[in-house]
C-alpha positions in Angstrom: -25.4 -28.9 0.3 -26.1 -25.1 -1.1 -25.3 -24.1 3.0 -22.2 -25.5 2.3 -21.1 -23.9 -0.7 -22.3 -20.3 0.3 -20.1 -21.1 3.9 -16.8 -22.4 1.3 -17.5 -18.9 -0.5 -17.6 -16.9 2.0 -14.3 -18.3 3.9 -12.9 -18.5 0.3 -13.6 -14.6 -0.3 -12.7 -13.5 3.6 -9.3 -15.7 3.0 -8.7 -13.6 0.0 -9.6 -10.4 1.6 -7.2 -11.5 4.1 -4.2 -12.6 2.0 -5.0 -8.7 0.3 -4.3 -6.6 2.9 -1.7 -9.3 4.7 0.5 -8.9 1.7 0.0 -4.9 1.8 0.6 -4.6 5.9 3.7 -7.1 4.8 5.3 -4.5 2.1 4.4 -1.6 3.6 6.1 -2.4 7.5 9.1 -4.2 5.7 10.1 -1.0 4.1 8.9 1.7 6.4 12.2 2.4 8.1 14.0 2.6 4.8 11.8 6.0 4.0 13.5 9.1 5.4 12.3 12.1 6.0 15.2 14.1 7.7 17.1 15.1 4.6 20.6 15.0 6.9 20.1 11.4 7.6 20.1 10.1 4.0 23.3 8.8 2.5 25.3 9.4 -0.5 24.0 7.1 -3.5 24.5 6.8 -6.9 21.9 8.7 -8.1 18.1 10.0 -7.3 15.2 8.5 -8.7 12.4 11.0 -9.6 9.2 9.2 -10.6 6.9 10.6 -13.3 3.2 11.3 -12.1 1.6 13.0 -15.3 1.4 16.0 -16.9 -0.7 19.1 -17.6 0.3 20.5 -21.5 3.5 21.2 -21.5 3.9 21.3 -17.3 4.5 18.9 -14.7 1.1 18.5 -12.8 1.1 19.3 -9.0 1.6 15.5 -8.1 4.7 15.6 -10.1 6.3 19.1 -9.6 6.4 18.4 -6.0 8.3 15.3 -6.2 10.8 17.0 -8.9 11.3 20.0 -6.2 12.5 17.0 -3.9 14.3 15.5 -5.8 16.4 19.0 -7.0 16.3 19.5 -3.1 17.8 15.9 -2.5 20.7 17.4 -5.6 21.3 20.5 -3.9 22.4 18.7 -0.5 24.7 16.4 -2.3 23.1 13.3 -1.8 23.9 12.4 -5.7 25.2 14.0 -8.6 23.1 11.9 -10.7 19.3 12.4 -11.3 17.3 9.8 -13.0 14.3 11.5 -14.6 11.1 8.3 -14.9 8.3 8.3 -16.5 6.0 7.6 -19.9 7.3 8.7 -23.1 5.4 6.3 -25.0 3.7 8.6 -27.6 5.2 11.8 -29.3 2.5 14.1 -27.7 2.9 12.6 -23.9 6.6 13.0 -23.2 6.6 13.3 -19.0 10.0 12.8 -19.2 11.6 15.8 -21.2 9.3 18.1 -19.1 11.0 16.7 -15.8 14.5 17.4 -17.2 13.8 20.7 -18.6 11.9 22.1 -15.0 15.1 20.7 -13.0 17.2 22.8 -15.6 15.5 25.4 -14.7 17.0 25.1 -11.2 20.5 24.9 -12.9 20.9 21.4 -13.0 23.2 20.7 -15.2 22.1 18.8 -18.2 24.6 16.1 -18.2 23.3 15.2 -14.6 20.0 14.6 -15.9 19.4 10.8 -17.4 16.4 10.4 -18.7 14.4 6.8 -18.3 12.1 7.1 -21.5 10.0 3.7 -21.1 9.3 4.2 -17.3 5.3 2.7 -18.0 5.0 1.5 -14.4 7.1 1.5 -11.1 7.9 -1.8 -11.5 9.1 -0.8 -15.2 11.3 2.2 -13.8 12.9 -0.1 -10.9 13.4 -3.2 -13.1 15.1 -0.4 -15.8 17.2 1.0 -13.1 19.1 -1.8 -12.1 19.7 -3.3 -15.4 19.8 -0.5 -17.9 21.6 1.8 -15.6 23.4 -0.5 -13.5 22.2 1.6 -10.1 23.3 -0.3 -7.2 21.9 2.0 -4.5 19.1 5.2 -5.2 17.1 7.1 -3.4 13.6 7.1 -4.6 10.9 10.4 -4.5 7.7 10.0 -4.6 4.8 10.9 -2.4 4.9 8.6 1.1 2.0 6.6 0.1 3.9 5.4 -3.1 7.7 4.7 -1.6 6.9 1.6 0.4 6.1 0.0 -2.9 8.8 1.6 -5.2 11.1 0.4 -1.9 10.3 -2.9 -1.8 10.5 -3.4 -5.5 14.0 -2.1 -5.6 14.7 -4.1 -2.8 13.3 -7.0 -4.5 15.5 -6.7 -7.3 18.8 -6.0 -5.1 19.1 -2.1 -4.6 20.2 -0.7 -1.7 16.9 1.8 -1.8 16.2 4.8 0.1 12.8 6.5 0.0 12.4 10.8 0.4 8.6 11.9 0.9 7.4 14.6 -0.9 5.6 17.3 1.4 2.9 15.4 3.0 -0.3 17.7 1.0 -3.8 16.7 0.1 -4.6 15.9 -3.9 -7.6 15.3 -5.1 -8.6 11.4 -5.7 -6.7 10.8 -2.1 -9.3 8.2 -1.5 -9.2 6.0 -4.9 -5.7 6.7 -4.6 -4.5 4.8 -1.8 -7.2 2.4 -2.2 -5.5 1.3 -5.8 -2.2 0.9 -4.0 -3.1 -1.9 -1.8 -3.8 -3.8 -4.9 -0.8 -2.2 -6.5 1.8 -3.8 -3.9 0.0 -6.8 -3.9 0.7 -7.0 -7.7 3.6 -5.9 -7.7 4.6 -8.2 -4.3 3.9 -11.3 -6.8 5.9 -9.9 -9.6 9.1 -9.5 -7.7 8.6 -13.4 -6.9 9.4 -14.3 -10.5 10.9 -10.8 -11.3 9.9 -10.6 -15.0 11.6 -8.1 -17.5 10.6 -4.6 -18.0 8.3 -3.7 -21.6 11.4 -2.6 -23.0 14.8 -2.7 -22.3 17.5 -1.5 -24.4 21.0 -0.4 -24.3 23.1 -0.2 -21.4 23.2 3.6 -20.1 26.8 4.2 -17.7 25.1 6.4 -14.8 28.5 7.9 -14.5 28.7 9.0 -17.7 27.0 12.1 -19.6 23.1 12.0 -18.8 22.5 14.0 -22.6 23.2 10.5 -23.8 19.6 10.3 -23.3 18.2 12.8 -25.0 16.0 13.0 -28.0 
């Protein structure tokens, strides 16, 4: 009897592992064609979405800086004249989005073309709000490639025509941990998209065709 129980739990564990990596494979396989490396092949969209990636004091982290540079490149190539900076501004002392906006303005992007999503506490939150607050129907998501699969999958599941533009492929510290964590994050957000819970915070609708300064604080 004890042997049967052990076999049962081993099989259960194997099934769990297969499920985890099976979902991970599906998310990547179903979105990889939407990741476009050549900027000339990216269609025009409603907006460019730059996802937050932490700050160092009052400056963007290295990872975030690379995302911002890629977002600016898309803007300068007329992929869209609207950028949404989505990040964590849950505390006064932690303000990703204003730092992101200020960085873009240093590269001569007008303030009214830059929107801030102050409640982008997670990838799911950022993209849920993209649809339900900003009413975006098409987007180019800017982040590192490993993160794009999940971002595009969430967007597509919510009915957004989404493409991904990966940042320069460089090595960041903690890469192995991040890649393993991302496998679980893909599984988590795959399940979320099945029942589509509301974002942590919603709020008033924001017209993406208006001025980004309406999101200033």
